[in-house]
C-alpha positions in Angstrom: 19.6 34.0 -18.0 19.6 30.2 -18.5 17.9 28.2 -15.8 19.1 24.7 -14.7 16.7 21.8 -15.1 17.3 18.2 -14.1 15.1 15.6 -15.7 15.8 12.4 -13.7 14.6 8.9 -14.5 14.4 5.9 -12.1 14.8 2.2 -12.6 13.9 0.3 -15.7 13.3 3.4 -17.8 16.4 2.5 -19.7 14.2 -0.3 -21.2 11.5 2.1 -22.4 10.3 1.1 -25.9 11.2 -2.6 -25.2 9.5 -3.2 -21.9 5.7 -3.6 -21.7 5.0 -1.5 -24.8 1.3 -2.0 -24.1 1.8 0.1 -21.0 4.7 2.4 -21.8 4.5 2.8 -25.6 7.2 2.3 -28.2 9.3 5.6 -27.6 12.7 4.9 -26.2 14.6 6.9 -23.5 16.7 8.5 -26.3 13.4 9.7 -27.9 12.3 11.2 -24.6 15.8 12.9 -24.1 15.5 14.4 -27.6 12.0 15.8 -26.9 13.1 17.1 -23.4 16.2 18.8 -25.0 14.0 20.5 -27.6 11.5 21.8 -25.0 14.2 22.7 -22.5 16.0 24.7 -25.2 12.8 26.5 -26.2 12.2 27.5 -22.7 15.8 28.5 -22.0 16.6 25.7 -19.6 20.1 24.3 -19.3 19.2 20.5 -19.3 20.7 17.6 -17.3 19.0 14.5 -18.4 19.9 11.1 -16.7 18.5 7.6 -15.9 19.7 5.2 -13.2 18.7 1.9 -11.8 20.6 2.8 -8.7 18.9 4.6 -5.9 22.2 6.2 -4.6 22.8 7.7 -8.1 19.4 9.4 -8.2 20.1 10.7 -4.6 23.5 12.0 -5.7 22.0 13.9 -8.7 19.3 15.3 -6.5 22.2 16.7 -4.2 23.7 18.2 -7.3 20.3 19.8 -8.2 20.2 21.2 -4.6 23.6 22.8 -5.0 22.8 24.2 -8.4 19.4 25.4 -7.3 17.9 23.5 -10.2 14.2 22.8 -11.0 13.7 19.0 -11.1 11.4 16.9 -13.2 11.5 13.3 -12.0 10.0 10.1 -13.1 11.0 8.1 -10.0 9.5 4.9 -11.5 9.8 2.2 -9.0 11.4 4.5 -6.4 8.1 6.3 -6.2 6.6 3.8 -3.9 9.3 2.8 -1.4 12.3 5.1 -1.6 12.7 7.2 1.5 16.2 8.2 0.6 14.9 9.7 -2.8 12.1 11.3 -0.9 14.5 12.9 1.7 16.8 14.2 -1.1 13.9 15.8 -2.8 12.8 17.4 0.4 16.0 19.4 0.4 15.2 21.2 -2.9 14.1 24.7 -2.8 13.2 24.9 -6.5 10.1 23.3 -7.8 9.7 19.6 -8.4 7.4 18.2 -11.0 6.7 14.4 -10.9 6.0 12.5 -14.0 4.6 9.1 -14.7 4.1 7.7 -18.3 1.1 5.6 -16.9 -1.8 6.7 -14.8 -0.5 5.2 -11.6 -3.9 5.9 -10.0 -5.5 3.5 -12.3 -3.0 0.7 -11.7 -2.8 -2.1 -9.1 -2.6 -1.1 -5.4 1.3 -1.5 -5.3 1.6 1.3 -8.0 -1.0 3.8 -6.8 0.6 5.8 -4.0 3.8 7.8 -4.8 5.8 9.0 -1.9 7.3 11.6 -4.2 3.8 13.2 -4.8 4.0 14.5 -1.2 6.8 16.9 -2.2 6.0 17.7 -5.9 4.4 21.0 -6.9 2.8 19.2 -9.9 2.2 15.7 -10.9 1.7 14.5 -14.5 0.4 10.9 -14.9 -1.0 9.0 -17.8 -0.1 11.3 -20.8 2.5 8.8 -22.0 5.9 10.2 -22.9 4.3 13.5 -23.8 4.0 13.9 -20.1 7.7 14.9 -20.1 6.9 17.9 -22.2 3.9 18.8 -20.1 6.2 18.5 -16.9 8.9 20.8 -18.4 6.3 23.4 -19.3 4.8 23.1 -15.8 8.3 23.6 -14.3 8.7 26.7 -16.6 5.6 28.2 -15.3 6.4 27.3 -11.7 9.8 29.1 -12.0 8.7 32.4 -13.6 
């Protein structure tokens, strides 16, 4: 039986590979999507992969994930630190949530150290670069078995 997996990406991740490569590396969001599709397929997940700079769009996708009883891997990016609407939408989910950050947010400046999303995530992957997405999907697999 195929399980549904949402991999959601917040603001500015569409600029991955171009924006601050010293922090985020040279991989693009298309590269990340390809890696996620490979790992999701290997683990028998039906993947929905998306990115938005709009908070309401992330909330709408989380509502869809709720309705589909999907597991969620989320890189909330800037929504990590101030978005109560995203947090509230995540609280609705019954399936596991895995939070991913490309950088180690705990070693960054004070504005980037405390993620609201971490309070509802079953697991948090931070600082592994884009490889963190694979780790997050594998963690999601373990959490749903």
